[in-house]
Backbone atoms as SQL, in Angstrom:
CREATE TABLE atoms (id INTEGER PRIMARY KEY, chain TEXT, resi INTEGER, resn TEXT, atom TEXT, x REAL, y REAL, z REAL);
INSERT INTO atoms VALUES
  (1, 'A', 1, 'MET', 'N', 10.443, 17.210, -22.068),
  (2, 'A', 1, 'MET', 'CA', 10.306, 17.655, -20.695),
  (3, 'A', 1, 'MET', 'C', 11.661, 17.669, -19.991),
  (4, 'A', 2, 'HIS', 'N', 12.608, 16.931, -20.512),
  (5, 'A', 2, 'HIS', 'CA', 13.947, 16.840, -19.922),
  (6, 'A', 2, 'HIS', 'C', 13.914, 16.405, -18.466),
  (7, 'A', 3, 'ALA', 'N', 12.913, 15.597, -18.112),
  (8, 'A', 3, 'ALA', 'CA', 12.825, 15.078, -16.749),
  (9, 'A', 3, 'ALA', 'C', 13.842, 13.947, -16.604),
  (10, 'A', 4, 'PRO', 'N', 14.608, 13.946, -15.526),
  (11, 'A', 4, 'PRO', 'CA', 15.574, 12.857, -15.344),
  (12, 'A', 4, 'PRO', 'C', 14.853, 11.535, -15.034),
  (13, 'A', 5, 'VAL', 'N', 15.197, 10.517, -15.781),
  (14, 'A', 5, 'VAL', 'CA', 14.617, 9.202, -15.557),
  (15, 'A', 5, 'VAL', 'C', 15.775, 8.224, -15.364),
  (16, 'A', 6, 'TYR', 'N', 15.700, 7.469, -14.285),
  (17, 'A', 6, 'TYR', 'CA', 16.731, 6.487, -13.985),
  (18, 'A', 6, 'TYR', 'C', 16.080, 5.119, -13.872),
  (19, 'A', 7, 'PHE', 'N', 16.754, 4.111, -14.368),
  (20, 'A', 7, 'PHE', 'CA', 16.223, 2.760, -14.342),
  (21, 'A', 7, 'PHE', 'C', 17.039, 1.869, -13.417),
  (22, 'A', 8, 'GLU', 'N', 16.348, 1.032, -12.679),
  (23, 'A', 8, 'GLU', 'CA', 16.985, -0.053, -11.947),
  (24, 'A', 8, 'GLU', 'C', 16.710, -1.301, -12.770),
  (25, 'A', 9, 'LYS', 'N', 17.761, -1.941, -13.273),
  (26, 'A', 9, 'LYS', 'CA', 17.590, -3.090, -14.162),
  (27, 'A', 9, 'LYS', 'C', 17.826, -4.389, -13.410),
  (28, 'A', 10, 'PHE', 'N', 16.963, -5.350, -13.679),
  (29, 'A', 10, 'PHE', 'CA', 17.068, -6.674, -13.080),
  (30, 'A', 10, 'PHE', 'C', 16.842, -7.719, -14.167),
  (31, 'A', 11, 'ILE', 'N', 17.533, -8.815, -14.075),
  (32, 'A', 11, 'ILE', 'CA', 17.328, -9.932, -14.997),
  (33, 'A', 11, 'ILE', 'C', 16.405, -10.938, -14.312),
  (34, 'A', 12, 'VAL', 'N', 15.222, -11.133, -14.887),
  (35, 'A', 12, 'VAL', 'CA', 14.254, -12.094, -14.369),
  (36, 'A', 12, 'VAL', 'C', 13.814, -12.933, -15.562),
  (37, 'A', 13, 'HIS', 'N', 13.791, -14.240, -15.404),
  (38, 'A', 13, 'HIS', 'CA', 13.371, -15.108, -16.499),
  (39, 'A', 13, 'HIS', 'C', 12.514, -16.244, -15.957),
  (40, 'A', 14, 'GLY', 'N', 11.738, -16.844, -16.845),
  (41, 'A', 14, 'GLY', 'CA', 10.756, -17.857, -16.468),
  (42, 'A', 14, 'GLY', 'C', 11.313, -19.108, -15.826),
  (43, 'A', 15, 'ASP', 'N', 12.627, -19.345, -15.940),
  (44, 'A', 15, 'ASP', 'CA', 13.219, -20.533, -15.324),
  (45, 'A', 15, 'ASP', 'C', 13.459, -20.362, -13.821),
  (46, 'A', 16, 'MET', 'N', 13.300, -19.140, -13.319),
  (47, 'A', 16, 'MET', 'CA', 13.535, -18.889, -11.891),
  (48, 'A', 16, 'MET', 'C', 12.403, -19.482, -11.064),
  (49, 'A', 17, 'LYS', 'N', 12.713, -19.903, -9.848),
  (50, 'A', 17, 'LYS', 'CA', 11.712, -20.479, -8.947),
  (51, 'A', 17, 'LYS', 'C', 10.855, -19.390, -8.291),
  (52, 'A', 18, 'ALA', 'N', 11.436, -18.185, -8.119),
  (53, 'A', 18, 'ALA', 'CA', 10.717, -17.096, -7.457),
  (54, 'A', 18, 'ALA', 'C', 11.232, -15.757, -7.959),
  (55, 'A', 19, 'VAL', 'N', 10.399, -14.739, -7.820),
  (56, 'A', 19, 'VAL', 'CA', 10.819, -13.379, -8.154),
  (57, 'A', 19, 'VAL', 'C', 11.819, -12.942, -7.090),
  (58, 'A', 20, 'PRO', 'N', 13.012, -12.477, -7.487),
  (59, 'A', 20, 'PRO', 'CA', 14.011, -12.068, -6.500),
  (60, 'A', 20, 'PRO', 'C', 13.495, -10.953, -5.583),
  (61, 'A', 21, 'THR', 'N', 13.877, -11.020, -4.316),
  (62, 'A', 21, 'THR', 'CA', 13.433, -10.052, -3.309),
  (63, 'A', 21, 'THR', 'C', 13.771, -8.625, -3.714),
  (64, 'A', 22, 'GLU', 'N', 14.965, -8.420, -4.281),
  (65, 'A', 22, 'GLU', 'CA', 15.369, -7.055, -4.646),
  (66, 'A', 22, 'GLU', 'C', 14.489, -6.479, -5.756),
  (67, 'A', 23, 'VAL', 'N', 13.922, -7.339, -6.591),
  (68, 'A', 23, 'VAL', 'CA', 13.008, -6.874, -7.639),
  (69, 'A', 23, 'VAL', 'C', 11.707, -6.380, -7.000),
  (70, 'A', 24, 'LEU', 'N', 11.153, -7.175, -6.086),
  (71, 'A', 24, 'LEU', 'CA', 9.917, -6.767, -5.401),
  (72, 'A', 24, 'LEU', 'C', 10.134, -5.486, -4.599),
  (73, 'A', 25, 'GLU', 'N', 11.277, -5.373, -3.928),
  (74, 'A', 25, 'GLU', 'CA', 11.576, -4.159, -3.159),
  (75, 'A', 25, 'GLU', 'C', 11.656, -2.935, -4.070),
  (76, 'A', 26, 'SER', 'N', 12.263, -3.084, -5.242),
  (77, 'A', 26, 'SER', 'CA', 12.368, -1.983, -6.193),
  (78, 'A', 26, 'SER', 'C', 10.993, -1.545, -6.686),
  (79, 'A', 27, 'ILE', 'N', 10.138, -2.516, -7.018),
  (80, 'A', 27, 'ILE', 'CA', 8.794, -2.184, -7.499),
  (81, 'A', 27, 'ILE', 'C', 8.006, -1.462, -6.411),
  (82, 'A', 28, 'ARG', 'N', 8.101, -1.945, -5.185),
  (83, 'A', 28, 'ARG', 'CA', 7.381, -1.285, -4.072),
  (84, 'A', 28, 'ARG', 'C', 7.908, 0.127, -3.842),
  (85, 'A', 29, 'LYS', 'N', 9.209, 0.287, -3.901),
  (86, 'A', 29, 'LYS', 'CA', 9.823, 1.597, -3.654),
  (87, 'A', 29, 'LYS', 'C', 9.456, 2.597, -4.752),
  (88, 'A', 30, 'ASN', 'N', 9.563, 2.165, -6.015),
  (89, 'A', 30, 'ASN', 'CA', 9.362, 3.071, -7.147),
  (90, 'A', 30, 'ASN', 'C', 7.913, 3.184, -7.599),
  (91, 'A', 31, 'LYS', 'N', 7.069, 2.245, -7.170),
  (92, 'A', 31, 'LYS', 'CA', 5.645, 2.232, -7.538),
  (93, 'A', 31, 'LYS', 'C', 5.425, 2.063, -9.037),
  (94, 'A', 32, 'VAL', 'N', 6.418, 1.518, -9.745),
  (95, 'A', 32, 'VAL', 'CA', 6.286, 1.306, -11.187),
  (96, 'A', 32, 'VAL', 'C', 7.261, 0.218, -11.615),
  (97, 'A', 33, 'CYS', 'N', 6.897, -0.475, -12.726),
  (98, 'A', 33, 'CYS', 'CA', 7.765, -1.525, -13.252),
  (99, 'A', 33, 'CYS', 'C', 7.472, -1.688, -14.742),
  (100, 'A', 34, 'LEU', 'N', 8.511, -1.758, -15.539),
  (101, 'A', 34, 'LEU', 'CA', 8.371, -2.116, -16.946),
  (102, 'A', 34, 'LEU', 'C', 8.790, -3.573, -17.058),
  (103, 'A', 35, 'LYS', 'N', 7.861, -4.435, -17.480),
  (104, 'A', 35, 'LYS', 'CA', 8.115, -5.870, -17.498),
  (105, 'A', 35, 'LYS', 'C', 7.740, -6.434, -18.855),
  (106, 'A', 36, 'GLY', 'N', 8.604, -7.255, -19.380),
  (107, 'A', 36, 'GLY', 'CA', 8.288, -7.971, -20.609),
  (108, 'A', 36, 'GLY', 'C', 7.591, -9.274, -20.279),
  (109, 'A', 37, 'GLY', 'N', 7.345, -10.069, -21.303),
  (110, 'A', 37, 'GLY', 'CA', 6.696, -11.358, -21.107),
  (111, 'A', 37, 'GLY', 'C', 7.596, -12.335, -20.366),
  (112, 'A', 38, 'LEU', 'N', 7.011, -13.107, -19.476),
  (113, 'A', 38, 'LEU', 'CA', 7.741, -14.142, -18.748),
  (114, 'A', 38, 'LEU', 'C', 7.149, -15.494, -19.124),
  (115, 'A', 39, 'ILE', 'N', 7.998, -16.395, -19.547),
  (116, 'A', 39, 'ILE', 'CA', 7.552, -17.732, -19.919),
  (117, 'A', 39, 'ILE', 'C', 7.153, -18.490, -18.657),
  (118, 'A', 40, 'THR', 'N', 6.026, -19.164, -18.715),
  (119, 'A', 40, 'THR', 'CA', 5.589, -19.987, -17.599),
  (120, 'A', 40, 'THR', 'C', 6.014, -21.428, -17.872),
  (121, 'A', 41, 'PRO', 'N', 6.863, -21.999, -17.010),
  (122, 'A', 41, 'PRO', 'CA', 7.290, -23.387, -17.222),
  (123, 'A', 41, 'PRO', 'C', 6.098, -24.338, -17.162),
  (124, 'A', 42, 'MET', 'N', 6.110, -25.347, -18.011),
  (125, 'A', 42, 'MET', 'CA', 5.032, -26.322, -18.035),
  (126, 'A', 42, 'MET', 'C', 5.391, -27.499, -17.141),
  (127, 'A', 43, 'GLY', 'N', 4.490, -27.852, -16.245),
  (128, 'A', 43, 'GLY', 'CA', 4.690, -29.016, -15.375),
  (129, 'A', 43, 'GLY', 'C', 5.730, -28.766, -14.299),
  (130, 'A', 44, 'GLY', 'N', 5.974, -29.755, -13.493),
  (131, 'A', 44, 'GLY', 'CA', 7.007, -29.673, -12.472),
  (132, 'A', 44, 'GLY', 'C', 6.598, -28.935, -11.221),
  (133, 'A', 45, 'GLY', 'N', 5.372, -28.446, -11.138),
  (134, 'A', 45, 'GLY', 'CA', 4.909, -27.774, -9.929),
  (135, 'A', 45, 'GLY', 'C', 5.523, -26.414, -9.689),
  (136, 'A', 46, 'VAL', 'N', 6.101, -25.791, -10.734),
  (137, 'A', 46, 'VAL', 'CA', 6.708, -24.466, -10.579),
  (138, 'A', 46, 'VAL', 'C', 5.642, -23.409, -10.761),
  (139, 'A', 47, 'SER', 'N', 5.541, -22.494, -9.787),
  (140, 'A', 47, 'SER', 'CA', 4.569, -21.417, -9.866),
  (141, 'A', 47, 'SER', 'C', 5.040, -20.370, -10.874),
  (142, 'A', 48, 'SER', 'N', 4.124, -19.858, -11.666),
  (143, 'A', 48, 'SER', 'CA', 4.435, -18.828, -12.644),
  (144, 'A', 48, 'SER', 'C', 4.920, -17.560, -11.943),
  (145, 'A', 49, 'LEU', 'N', 5.969, -16.939, -12.499),
  (146, 'A', 49, 'LEU', 'CA', 6.449, -15.675, -11.938),
  (147, 'A', 49, 'LEU', 'C', 5.393, -14.585, -12.094),
  (148, 'A', 50, 'ASN', 'N', 4.604, -14.662, -13.164),
  (149, 'A', 50, 'ASN', 'CA', 3.523, -13.690, -13.342),
  (150, 'A', 50, 'ASN', 'C', 2.509, -13.799, -12.201),
  (151, 'A', 51, 'VAL', 'N', 2.136, -15.030, -11.849),
  (152, 'A', 51, 'VAL', 'CA', 1.194, -15.245, -10.743),
  (153, 'A', 51, 'VAL', 'C', 1.815, -14.771, -9.434),
  (154, 'A', 52, 'GLN', 'N', 3.093, -15.061, -9.229),
  (155, 'A', 52, 'GLN', 'CA', 3.769, -14.608, -8.008),
  (156, 'A', 52, 'GLN', 'C', 3.743, -13.087, -7.894),
  (157, 'A', 53, 'LEU', 'N', 4.017, -12.387, -8.997),
  (158, 'A', 53, 'LEU', 'CA', 3.982, -10.916, -8.981),
  (159, 'A', 53, 'LEU', 'C', 2.580, -10.404, -8.648),
  (160, 'A', 54, 'ARG', 'N', 1.568, -10.995, -9.279),
  (161, 'A', 54, 'ARG', 'CA', 0.192, -10.562, -9.016),
  (162, 'A', 54, 'ARG', 'C', -0.180, -10.732, -7.549),
  (163, 'A', 55, 'LYS', 'N', 0.180, -11.891, -6.978),
  (164, 'A', 55, 'LYS', 'CA', -0.168, -12.160, -5.581),
  (165, 'A', 55, 'LYS', 'C', 0.643, -11.292, -4.628),
  (166, 'A', 56, 'GLU', 'N', 1.942, -11.219, -4.840),
  (167, 'A', 56, 'GLU', 'CA', 2.823, -10.482, -3.941),
  (168, 'A', 56, 'GLU', 'C', 2.510, -8.989, -3.924),
  (169, 'A', 57, 'LEU', 'N', 2.157, -8.433, -5.087),
  (170, 'A', 57, 'LEU', 'CA', 1.898, -6.990, -5.192),
  (171, 'A', 57, 'LEU', 'C', 0.405, -6.661, -5.180),
  (172, 'A', 58, 'ASP', 'N', -0.443, -7.675, -4.989),
  (173, 'A', 58, 'ASP', 'CA', -1.898, -7.506, -4.959),
  (174, 'A', 58, 'ASP', 'C', -2.392, -6.741, -6.189),
  (175, 'A', 59, 'LEU', 'N', -1.991, -7.225, -7.360),
  (176, 'A', 59, 'LEU', 'CA', -2.367, -6.595, -8.628),
  (177, 'A', 59, 'LEU', 'C', -3.703, -7.175, -9.072),
  (178, 'A', 60, 'TYR', 'N', -4.781, -6.544, -8.657),
  (179, 'A', 60, 'TYR', 'CA', -6.120, -7.073, -8.875),
  (180, 'A', 60, 'TYR', 'C', -6.540, -7.032, -10.340),
  (181, 'A', 61, 'ALA', 'N', -6.199, -5.958, -11.041),
  (182, 'A', 61, 'ALA', 'CA', -6.687, -5.797, -12.405),
  (183, 'A', 61, 'ALA', 'C', -5.552, -5.533, -13.378),
  (184, 'A', 62, 'SER', 'N', -5.751, -6.000, -14.597),
  (185, 'A', 62, 'SER', 'CA', -4.836, -5.728, -15.698),
  (186, 'A', 62, 'SER', 'C', -5.551, -4.766, -16.637),
  (187, 'A', 63, 'LEU', 'N', -4.903, -3.647, -16.955),
  (188, 'A', 63, 'LEU', 'CA', -5.484, -2.664, -17.863),
  (189, 'A', 63, 'LEU', 'C', -4.668, -2.622, -19.140),
  (190, 'A', 64, 'VAL', 'N', -5.353, -2.746, -20.284),
  (191, 'A', 64, 'VAL', 'CA', -4.695, -2.700, -21.586),
  (192, 'A', 64, 'VAL', 'C', -5.432, -1.688, -22.445),
  (193, 'A', 65, 'ASN', 'N', -4.705, -0.679, -22.932),
  (194, 'A', 65, 'ASN', 'CA', -5.281, 0.322, -23.819),
  (195, 'A', 65, 'ASN', 'C', -5.048, -0.130, -25.256),
  (196, 'A', 66, 'CYS', 'N', -6.122, -0.253, -26.030),
  (197, 'A', 66, 'CYS', 'CA', -6.035, -0.689, -27.428),
  (198, 'A', 66, 'CYS', 'C', -6.464, 0.464, -28.321),
  (199, 'A', 67, 'PHE', 'N', -5.582, 0.852, -29.257),
  (200, 'A', 67, 'PHE', 'CA', -5.919, 1.962, -30.138),
  (201, 'A', 67, 'PHE', 'C', -5.167, 1.826, -31.451),
  (202, 'A', 68, 'ASN', 'N', -5.684, 2.494, -32.493),
  (203, 'A', 68, 'ASN', 'CA', -5.035, 2.497, -33.793),
  (204, 'A', 68, 'ASN', 'C', -3.812, 3.407, -33.760),
  (205, 'A', 69, 'LEU', 'N', -2.768, 2.997, -34.482),
  (206, 'A', 69, 'LEU', 'CA', -1.589, 3.842, -34.641),
  (207, 'A', 69, 'LEU', 'C', -1.711, 4.586, -35.964),
  (208, 'A', 70, 'PRO', 'N', -1.479, 5.898, -35.949),
  (209, 'A', 70, 'PRO', 'CA', -1.581, 6.673, -37.190),
  (210, 'A', 70, 'PRO', 'C', -0.654, 6.111, -38.272),
  (211, 'A', 71, 'GLY', 'N', -1.186, 5.967, -39.486),
  (212, 'A', 71, 'GLY', 'CA', -0.396, 5.500, -40.610),
  (213, 'A', 71, 'GLY', 'C', -0.286, 3.998, -40.739),
  (214, 'A', 72, 'LEU', 'N', -0.828, 3.244, -39.796),
  (215, 'A', 72, 'LEU', 'CA', -0.779, 1.789, -39.842),
  (216, 'A', 72, 'LEU', 'C', -2.157, 1.261, -40.233),
  (217, 'A', 73, 'ALA', 'N', -2.227, 0.603, -41.385),
  (218, 'A', 73, 'ALA', 'CA', -3.512, 0.073, -41.865),
  (219, 'A', 73, 'ALA', 'C', -3.981, -1.065, -40.962),
  (220, 'A', 74, 'THR', 'N', -5.249, -1.002, -40.557),
  (221, 'A', 74, 'THR', 'CA', -5.832, -2.033, -39.700),
  (222, 'A', 74, 'THR', 'C', -7.202, -2.429, -40.237),
  (223, 'A', 75, 'ARG', 'N', -7.727, -3.526, -39.735),
  (224, 'A', 75, 'ARG', 'CA', -9.040, -3.994, -40.165),
  (225, 'A', 75, 'ARG', 'C', -10.144, -3.022, -39.736),
  (226, 'A', 76, 'HIS', 'N', -10.001, -2.427, -38.546),
  (227, 'A', 76, 'HIS', 'CA', -11.025, -1.522, -38.020),
  (228, 'A', 76, 'HIS', 'C', -10.413, -0.152, -37.759),
  (229, 'A', 77, 'ASP', 'N', -11.149, 0.891, -38.102),
  (230, 'A', 77, 'ASP', 'CA', -10.700, 2.269, -37.875),
  (231, 'A', 77, 'ASP', 'C', -11.242, 2.803, -36.555),
  (232, 'A', 78, 'ASN', 'N', -10.589, 3.826, -36.046),
  (233, 'A', 78, 'ASN', 'CA', -11.048, 4.562, -34.861),
  (234, 'A', 78, 'ASN', 'C', -11.227, 3.679, -33.623),
  (235, 'A', 79, 'VAL', 'N', -10.326, 2.736, -33.425),
  (236, 'A', 79, 'VAL', 'CA', -10.362, 1.902, -32.225),
  (237, 'A', 79, 'VAL', 'C', -9.670, 2.648, -31.088),
  (238, 'A', 80, 'ASP', 'N', -10.342, 2.773, -29.974),
  (239, 'A', 80, 'ASP', 'CA', -9.764, 3.402, -28.779),
  (240, 'A', 80, 'ASP', 'C', -10.538, 2.872, -27.573),
  (241, 'A', 81, 'ILE', 'N', -10.085, 1.726, -27.039),
  (242, 'A', 81, 'ILE', 'CA', -10.780, 1.098, -25.922),
  (243, 'A', 81, 'ILE', 'C', -9.778, 0.724, -24.832),
  (244, 'A', 82, 'VAL', 'N', -10.288, 0.539, -23.650),
  (245, 'A', 82, 'VAL', 'CA', -9.490, 0.038, -22.536),
  (246, 'A', 82, 'VAL', 'C', -10.114, -1.271, -22.088),
  (247, 'A', 83, 'VAL', 'N', -9.293, -2.317, -22.006),
  (248, 'A', 83, 'VAL', 'CA', -9.758, -3.623, -21.548),
  (249, 'A', 83, 'VAL', 'C', -9.281, -3.794, -20.108),
  (250, 'A', 84, 'ILE', 'N', -10.214, -4.060, -19.217),
  (251, 'A', 84, 'ILE', 'CA', -9.885, -4.281, -17.813),
  (252, 'A', 84, 'ILE', 'C', -10.204, -5.732, -17.491),
  (253, 'A', 85, 'ARG', 'N', -9.186, -6.456, -17.018),
  (254, 'A', 85, 'ARG', 'CA', -9.362, -7.874, -16.727),
  (255, 'A', 85, 'ARG', 'C', -8.965, -8.153, -15.284),
  (256, 'A', 86, 'GLU', 'N', -9.868, -8.763, -14.543),
  (257, 'A', 86, 'GLU', 'CA', -9.547, -9.196, -13.179),
  (258, 'A', 86, 'GLU', 'C', -8.562, -10.341, -13.312),
  (259, 'A', 87, 'ASN', 'N', -7.467, -10.308, -12.553),
  (260, 'A', 87, 'ASN', 'CA', -6.456, -11.335, -12.768),
  (261, 'A', 87, 'ASN', 'C', -5.879, -11.948, -11.492),
  (262, 'A', 88, 'THR', 'N', -6.690, -12.045, -10.459),
  (263, 'A', 88, 'THR', 'CA', -6.182, -12.689, -9.248),
  (264, 'A', 88, 'THR', 'C', -7.007, -13.901, -8.834),
  (265, 'A', 89, 'GLU', 'N', -8.174, -14.080, -9.433),
  (266, 'A', 89, 'GLU', 'CA', -9.041, -15.184, -9.042),
  (267, 'A', 89, 'GLU', 'C', -9.254, -16.132, -10.214),
  (268, 'A', 90, 'GLY', 'N', -9.980, -17.202, -9.978),
  (269, 'A', 90, 'GLY', 'CA', -10.304, -18.150, -11.037),
  (270, 'A', 90, 'GLY', 'C', -9.059, -18.727, -11.675),
  (271, 'A', 91, 'GLU', 'N', -9.050, -18.745, -13.006),
  (272, 'A', 91, 'GLU', 'CA', -7.927, -19.323, -13.734),
  (273, 'A', 91, 'GLU', 'C', -6.614, -18.603, -13.474),
  (274, 'A', 92, 'TYR', 'N', -6.672, -17.337, -13.065),
  (275, 'A', 92, 'TYR', 'CA', -5.460, -16.545, -12.871),
  (276, 'A', 92, 'TYR', 'C', -4.860, -16.714, -11.479),
  (277, 'A', 93, 'ALA', 'N', -5.487, -17.472, -10.620),
  (278, 'A', 93, 'ALA', 'CA', -4.984, -17.655, -9.256),
  (279, 'A', 93, 'ALA', 'C', -3.856, -18.675, -9.188),
  (280, 'A', 94, 'GLY', 'N', -3.667, -19.442, -10.234),
  (281, 'A', 94, 'GLY', 'CA', -2.610, -20.443, -10.239),
  (282, 'A', 94, 'GLY', 'C', -2.910, -21.628, -9.340),
  (283, 'A', 95, 'LEU', 'N', -4.195, -21.941, -9.174),
  (284, 'A', 95, 'LEU', 'CA', -4.598, -23.053, -8.314),
  (285, 'A', 95, 'LEU', 'C', -4.879, -24.292, -9.162),
  (286, 'A', 96, 'GLU', 'N', -3.840, -24.797, -9.804),
  (287, 'A', 96, 'GLU', 'CA', -3.983, -25.992, -10.622),
  (288, 'A', 96, 'GLU', 'C', -3.180, -27.127, -10.006),
  (289, 'A', 97, 'HIS', 'N', -3.613, -28.330, -10.286),
  (290, 'A', 97, 'HIS', 'CA', -2.821, -29.499, -9.897),
  (291, 'A', 97, 'HIS', 'C', -3.157, -30.642, -10.839),
  (292, 'A', 98, 'GLU', 'N', -2.226, -31.583, -10.938),
  (293, 'A', 98, 'GLU', 'CA', -2.421, -32.726, -11.812),
  (294, 'A', 98, 'GLU', 'C', -3.082, -33.838, -11.016),
  (295, 'A', 99, 'VAL', 'N', -4.304, -34.184, -11.386),
  (296, 'A', 99, 'VAL', 'CA', -5.083, -35.213, -10.693),
  (297, 'A', 99, 'VAL', 'C', -4.464, -36.580, -10.941),
  (298, 'A', 100, 'VAL', 'N', -4.301, -36.913, -12.192),
  (299, 'A', 100, 'VAL', 'CA', -3.601, -38.117, -12.635),
  (300, 'A', 100, 'VAL', 'C', -2.746, -37.667, -13.826),
  (301, 'A', 101, 'PRO', 'N', -1.740, -38.417, -14.204),
  (302, 'A', 101, 'PRO', 'CA', -0.882, -37.990, -15.307),
  (303, 'A', 101, 'PRO', 'C', -1.702, -37.595, -16.545),
  (304, 'A', 102, 'GLY', 'N', -1.496, -36.357, -16.993),
  (305, 'A', 102, 'GLY', 'CA', -2.184, -35.854, -18.170),
  (306, 'A', 102, 'GLY', 'C', -3.506, -35.181, -17.920),
  (307, 'A', 103, 'VAL', 'N', -4.009, -35.201, -16.668),
  (308, 'A', 103, 'VAL', 'CA', -5.281, -34.546, -16.333),
  (309, 'A', 103, 'VAL', 'C', -5.012, -33.465, -15.296),
  (310, 'A', 104, 'VAL', 'N', -5.256, -32.206, -15.693),
  (311, 'A', 104, 'VAL', 'CA', -5.003, -31.075, -14.807),
  (312, 'A', 104, 'VAL', 'C', -6.316, -30.436, -14.416),
  (313, 'A', 105, 'GLU', 'N', -6.476, -30.136, -13.147),
  (314, 'A', 105, 'GLU', 'CA', -7.681, -29.504, -12.625),
  (315, 'A', 105, 'GLU', 'C', -7.343, -28.085, -12.200),
  (316, 'A', 106, 'SER', 'N', -8.161, -27.115, -12.618),
  (317, 'A', 106, 'SER', 'CA', -7.993, -25.715, -12.233),
  (318, 'A', 106, 'SER', 'C', -9.162, -25.338, -11.341),
  (319, 'A', 107, 'LEU', 'N', -8.865, -24.904, -10.132),
  (320, 'A', 107, 'LEU', 'CA', -9.923, -24.563, -9.179),
  (321, 'A', 107, 'LEU', 'C', -10.377, -23.129, -9.369),
  (322, 'A', 108, 'LYS', 'N', -11.690, -22.931, -9.314),
  (323, 'A', 108, 'LYS', 'CA', -12.270, -21.588, -9.432),
  (324, 'A', 108, 'LYS', 'C', -12.932, -21.235, -8.121);
């Protein structure tokens, strides 16, 4: 198609306390974001950057298209499904706290 595509690149990693403002502004402006996996720190009361993105951008659902790739042997043939997962409530809301050392409660 020879359509011009330009990328705004940002370095974001799981050790950060918050998603940088310029990243959120870019996503809002462009209405799109290519994001890799972000590690969620364990303990210490640090909120997951994934949860922050979901809340800040009101990303209610996660859509994943699952399909077979031609020429790649798989256990099942002719797979072509879309998985839609609600990801702002329940376990995905990030409403956990440690009741006593070693016991974590997740609010639903």
